[in-house]
C-alpha positions in Angstrom: 112.1 131.7 55.4 111.7 128.5 57.5 109.0 126.1 56.4 105.9 126.0 58.5 105.6 122.8 60.6 102.9 120.3 59.7 100.5 119.3 62.5 100.0 115.5 62.5 97.9 113.1 64.5 98.9 109.4 64.8 96.5 106.7 66.0 96.8 103.1 67.2 94.5 100.2 66.3 91.0 101.5 65.4 89.4 98.0 65.1 86.3 99.4 63.4 85.5 102.1 66.0 85.4 104.8 63.4 82.9 107.1 65.2 84.8 107.0 68.4 88.1 107.8 66.6 86.7 110.7 64.5 84.7 112.0 67.4 87.9 112.3 69.4 89.7 113.9 66.5 87.0 116.6 66.2 87.3 117.2 69.9 91.0 117.7 69.7 90.7 120.0 66.8 88.1 122.0 68.6 90.6 122.7 71.4 93.9 122.8 69.6 93.0 123.9 66.0 93.1 122.0 62.7 95.6 119.2 62.0 96.9 118.4 58.5 96.5 114.6 58.6 95.8 111.5 60.6 98.0 108.4 60.4 96.7 105.1 61.6 98.8 102.0 62.4 97.7 98.6 63.6 94.3 97.1 62.6 92.0 99.8 61.2 89.1 97.4 60.7 87.7 94.8 63.1 85.2 92.0 63.2 82.2 94.4 63.7 83.2 97.1 61.3 80.6 96.6 58.5 77.7 98.8 59.9 79.8 101.8 60.7 82.0 101.5 57.6 79.0 101.4 55.3 78.1 105.0 56.4 81.5 106.2 55.4 81.5 104.4 52.1 78.2 105.9 51.1 79.2 109.4 52.2 76.7 109.6 55.0 79.6 110.2 57.3 83.0 111.7 56.5 86.4 111.6 58.2 87.2 115.2 59.5 90.7 115.3 58.1 92.7 113.3 55.5 93.3 109.9 57.0 96.0 107.4 55.9 95.8 103.8 57.0 97.8 100.5 56.7 96.5 97.2 55.3 95.1 94.1 56.9 96.8 92.2 59.7 94.5 89.1 59.4 92.6 87.2 56.8 89.3 88.4 58.1 89.8 92.0 57.1 91.6 91.5 53.8 88.4 92.1 51.8 88.3 95.8 52.9 91.4 96.5 50.8 90.6 96.0 47.1 93.9 97.2 45.7 97.2 96.1 47.2 99.0 99.1 45.7 96.8 101.5 47.7 93.6 103.4 46.9 91.0 105.8 48.4 88.5 103.7 50.4 86.1 106.5 51.2 86.2 110.3 51.2 89.3 111.4 53.3 90.3 107.8 54.0 93.2 106.4 52.0 94.8 103.0 52.1 98.5 103.6 51.6 99.3 100.2 50.1 101.4 97.1 50.9 104.7 98.9 51.1 106.2 102.1 49.8 106.8 105.8 50.3 104.2 108.5 50.5 105.4 112.0 49.7 103.1 114.9 50.2 103.2 118.3 48.5 104.9 119.7 51.6 107.9 117.3 51.1 107.0 115.1 54.1 108.2 111.6 53.4 106.2 108.7 55.0 107.5 105.2 54.6 105.0 102.4 55.3 104.8 98.6 55.6 101.4 96.9 55.9 100.7 93.6 57.7 102.5 91.3 60.1 105.8 89.4 59.6 105.3 86.2 57.6 107.4 83.2 58.7 107.7 81.8 55.2 107.5 82.8 51.5 105.2 83.5 49.8 103.6 85.8 52.4 99.8 85.9 52.6 97.9 89.1 51.7 97.9 90.3 55.3 101.7 89.8 55.8 105.1 91.0 54.6 108.2 88.9 53.9 112.0 89.5 54.0 111.7 90.1 50.2 109.1 92.9 50.8 111.4 94.6 53.3 114.5 94.2 51.1 112.7 95.7 48.1 111.4 98.7 50.1 114.9 99.3 51.5 116.5 99.1 48.0 114.0 101.5 46.5 114.7 104.1 49.2 118.4 103.7 49.9 119.2 103.9 46.2 117.8 107.5 46.2 120.7 110.0 45.8 121.8 111.6 49.1 119.3 109.5 51.1 119.5 110.6 54.8 116.3 108.9 56.2 112.6 109.4 56.2 110.4 111.7 58.3 107.9 109.0 59.4 107.8 105.2 59.3 104.4 103.4 59.8 104.3 99.7 60.7 101.8 97.6 62.5 104.2 95.4 64.5 106.7 96.8 66.9 110.4 96.4 65.9 112.1 93.6 67.9 114.6 94.9 70.6 113.4 98.5 70.4 113.7 98.7 74.2 117.4 98.0 74.2 119.3 100.9 75.9 115.9 102.6 76.4 113.3 103.1 79.0 111.1 100.2 80.0 108.2 99.2 77.7 106.2 97.9 80.7 104.6 94.5 80.3 106.0 94.1 76.7 109.2 92.2 76.5 110.9 93.8 73.5 113.5 91.1 73.2 110.7 88.5 72.5 107.9 90.5 70.9 107.9 92.4 67.7 109.4 91.9 64.2 113.1 91.4 63.4 112.3 92.6 59.8 110.8 95.8 61.1 113.9 96.4 63.3 116.1 96.0 60.1 113.8 98.4 58.2 113.9 101.0 61.0 117.7 100.7 61.3 118.1 101.3 57.5 115.5 104.0 56.9 116.3 106.1 60.1 112.8 107.5 60.5 112.5 110.6 62.7 109.3 109.2 64.0 108.3 105.5 63.9 104.7 104.6 64.9 103.4 101.0 65.5 100.4 99.3 67.1 99.0 95.8 67.7 100.2 95.4 71.3 97.3 97.5 72.8 99.6 99.6 74.9 101.3 103.0 74.8 105.1 103.3 74.8 107.2 106.3 73.9 110.8 105.3 73.8 113.6 107.7 74.5 115.1 109.1 71.3 118.0 107.1 69.9 120.9 108.2 67.7 121.6 107.0 64.1 125.3 107.5 64.0 128.4 106.2 65.9 129.8 109.1 68.0 133.1 110.4 66.8 133.3 107.9 64.0 130.4 109.1 61.8 129.0 112.4 60.8 126.2 113.4 63.3 122.7 112.5 62.0 119.2 113.1 63.2 117.7 111.1 66.1 114.8 108.7 65.8 111.7 108.4 68.1 109.6 105.3 68.4 106.0 105.6 69.6 103.6 102.7 70.1 99.9 103.5 70.5 97.1 101.6 72.2 93.8 100.7 70.7 90.9 103.2 70.3 88.5 103.3 73.1 90.4 100.9 75.4 89.0 100.7 78.9 92.4 101.2 80.5 92.5 104.7 79.0 95.9 104.1 77.5 97.0 106.7 75.0 95.9 105.9 71.4 96.1 109.4 69.8 99.4 111.2 69.5 99.7 114.8 68.3 103.0 116.3 67.0 104.4 119.0 64.7 107.1 118.3 62.1 109.0 120.2 59.5 109.9 118.0 56.6 113.6 116.9 56.7 114.1 118.4 53.2 113.1 121.8 54.5 115.2 121.9 57.7 118.5 123.5 58.4 121.0 120.7 58.6 122.5 121.9 61.9 119.0 122.0 63.4 118.1 118.6 62.1 121.1 116.8 63.7 120.7 118.4 67.2 121.0 115.7 69.9 118.6 115.9 72.9 120.0 115.3 76.4 118.2 112.0 76.8 119.3 110.4 73.5 120.4 106.8 73.8 122.4 104.3 71.7 120.7 102.8 68.6 118.8 99.7 69.8 119.2 97.8 66.5 123.0 98.2 65.9 124.7 94.9 66.1 128.2 94.7 67.4 130.7 95.1 64.6 133.2 93.0 66.6 131.0 90.0 66.9 133.4 87.9 64.8 136.2 88.6 67.3 134.3 87.1 70.3 136.9 84.5 71.0 138.4 84.8 74.5 142.1 85.5 74.8 143.9 82.6 76.5 145.1 83.2 80.1 148.8 83.4 80.6 150.5 80.6 82.5 151.6 83.1 85.1 148.1 84.6 85.5 147.7 86.0 89.0 144.4 85.9 91.0 142.5 89.2 90.9 141.5 90.9 94.1 138.3 93.0 94.4 137.2 95.3 97.2 134.0 97.1 98.0 133.7 100.4 99.9 130.2 101.5 101.1 130.0 105.3 100.6 126.8 105.3 102.7 128.7 104.5 105.9 130.1 107.2 108.2 133.7 106.2 108.1 137.1 107.5 107.0 138.9 110.8 107.3 139.0 113.6 104.8 142.2 113.6 102.8 144.2 116.8 103.5 145.1 118.7 100.4 148.5 119.8 101.9 149.5 116.3 103.0 149.2 117.1 106.8 146.7 115.7 109.2 144.0 118.1 110.3 142.5 115.9 113.0 139.3 113.8 112.9 136.4 115.5 111.3 132.8 114.1 111.2 132.1 113.1 107.6 129.0 114.6 105.9 125.9 112.6 105.5 126.1 110.7 102.2 123.7 112.1 99.7 121.9 110.6 96.8 123.9 111.4 93.6 122.3 114.4 91.8 120.5 113.9 88.5 122.3 115.4 85.5 121.5 119.1 85.5 123.2 119.9 82.2 125.8 118.5 79.7 127.9 115.7 81.1 131.7 115.8 80.7 131.8 112.1 79.9 128.8 111.5 77.6 130.3 111.3 74.1 127.3 113.2 72.6 127.9 116.1 75.0 129.8 119.2 73.7 131.6 119.2 77.0 133.5 116.0 76.3 137.3 116.5 75.6 137.6 114.5 72.4 141.4 114.9 72.1 141.7 112.5 75.1 139.7 109.7 73.5 141.8 106.7 72.6 139.3 104.1 71.3 135.6 103.8 70.7 133.6 100.6 70.9 129.8 100.0 70.4 128.9 100.7 74.0 132.0 102.0 75.7 135.1 104.1 75.0 138.6 104.4 76.3 140.2 107.8 77.2 143.3 109.2 78.8 142.7 110.6 82.3 142.9 114.3 82.5 145.5 115.0 85.1 146.2 111.3 85.4 148.4 109.7 88.1 150.7 108.4 85.4 151.1 109.1 81.7 149.3 105.9 80.8 146.5 106.2 83.3 143.3 105.6 81.3 139.5 105.5 81.8 137.0 103.0 80.6 133.6 104.8 80.2 130.2 103.9 78.9 129.0 105.9 75.9 125.6 106.2 77.4 124.8 107.9 80.7 125.2 105.3 83.5 126.2 106.3 87.0 127.6 103.0 88.3 128.7 99.5 87.2 125.5 98.1 88.9 123.4 100.1 86.4 125.0 98.7 83.3 123.1 96.6 80.8 124.5 93.1 79.9 125.8 94.4 76.5 127.8 97.2 78.1 129.2 94.9 80.8 130.4 92.5 78.1 132.2 95.3 76.3 133.7 96.6 79.5 135.1 93.1 80.1 136.6 93.1 76.7 138.3 96.4 77.3 139.7 95.2 80.6 141.1 92.0 79.0 142.7 94.0 76.1 144.3 96.4 78.6 145.6 93.6 80.7 147.3 92.1 77.6 148.6 95.5 76.6 150.1 96.5 79.9 151.6 93.0 80.4 153.4 93.5 77.1 154.9 96.7 78.6 156.0 94.9 81.8 153.1 96.2 83.8 149.9 95.1 85.6 147.0 97.5 86.4 144.9 98.5 89.3 141.3 99.2 88.4 138.8 101.1 90.5 135.4 102.7 90.0 135.1 106.3 90.8 131.5 106.8 92.1 131.8 109.8 94.3 130.4 113.2 93.4 130.1 111.9 89.9 127.1 111.3 87.6 128.9 109.2 84.9 130.6 105.9 85.6 134.4 106.1 85.3 136.6 103.0 85.6 140.0 104.2 86.4 142.9 102.0 85.1 146.3 102.7 86.7 149.3 100.6 85.5 152.1 99.7 87.9 155.4 98.0 86.9 155.5 94.2 87.4 159.0 94.3 88.9 158.0 96.8 91.6 155.2 94.8 93.3 153.0 91.7 93.1 149.2 91.6 93.3 149.6 90.5 96.9 151.7 93.7 97.6 149.0 95.9 96.1 146.3 94.1 98.2 148.3 94.8 101.4 148.9 98.4 100.4 145.1 99.0 99.9 144.3 97.3 103.3 147.0 99.3 105.1 145.9 102.6 103.6 142.2 101.8 104.4 143.0 101.1 108.0 145.0 104.3 108.3 142.1 106.3 106.9 139.6 104.5 109.1 137.8 103.0 106.0 136.4 99.5 106.0 137.1 97.6 102.9 135.2 94.4 102.2 137.0 91.8 100.0 134.6 90.4 97.3 135.1 86.7 96.3 136.2 86.2 92.8 133.4 85.9 90.1 130.9 87.5 92.5 128.0 89.4 90.9 128.7 93.0 91.9 124.9 93.8 91.7 124.3 91.5 94.6 126.9 93.1 96.9 
């Protein structure tokens, strides 16, 4: 029999507004039924906490459900936490401790790290250091058959959490947040990671914890940042969810990948050491680039039987449809034909073309779901460039050069088509003339793009 899911509430910075928080919790339970626990990240206490807190300490008031909180984030509130290893502060309110793992009777595993990142050792009482993170990682990763934790609680955001994901609004995730928390999240692979301090709400798209086709599929992670209690902007500070502990889940159900899953934002490139550019050959030829605007009414439909059928008015160009189901080119999709895959990088992969123009016709494709080159992030563009350079060297060693074009017509996933042609059959100038001649014949206007132009500006 499948385990019953736990009903959990997570909250952002309380900052001493205990009555407002617990009043809201009671209202939620009145509408939706009882929850099993409340998890608080960010600053639980504030500069004006004493009066409200005294009523909870004496028992005059009581938290409506078991509440678990993180430690201080500044010197001013350190005194509220008498035991760094964790303790009950009042009835139904428990301080988890400086760092560790909380395991409930249900089997739910909650990893936690209190405080903010300290720049130096030793870390003050309201901060954590690289040593703290290393010790927490060691204690958990040394557990036999460790697969990850159900929940991770930290006060700071992880640095770079927005990479490959949806926008975090006014928060620049490349400059804000903690690198140590990023490292911790990458290692512990939490199914849910909650953080606070930034006074805003951000729910990132889920991200995968394995390299597609290279590692065994693993569960996805979800990062959720919560705003401060009672904020005037009415940003979300209370998050409700249900969760079955990982230890009680069917393995196949656990590793299911949602359609909107992205790459892991913390994974560093494994090929960083090989960043040296290949030297250009002495006989290097200038590259030619052309741009064709699909929004223009031009060109003739290509006859399938090779015969002209007369001029026909082209249809109005439509906005490409949004993915309505599994994509043939997303590596996480069951529709992808894996036997055609040749090479997999961090952000892109190389595959043989199905029904290619030539036996060595290949495609460069992003692992994530991008529709066009202009949509690619800097990291993906960099890896596409590396693939192009590697293919140029490979085909040259076979006595060939390649023609590369982007297929962006009736397609939802970017495909860079790479078609090799023999060096002794034509020059780059010959290829250019053939493209121009065919475009004129088909009444298509090709615009030549200057070398080194930014395609996003075209």
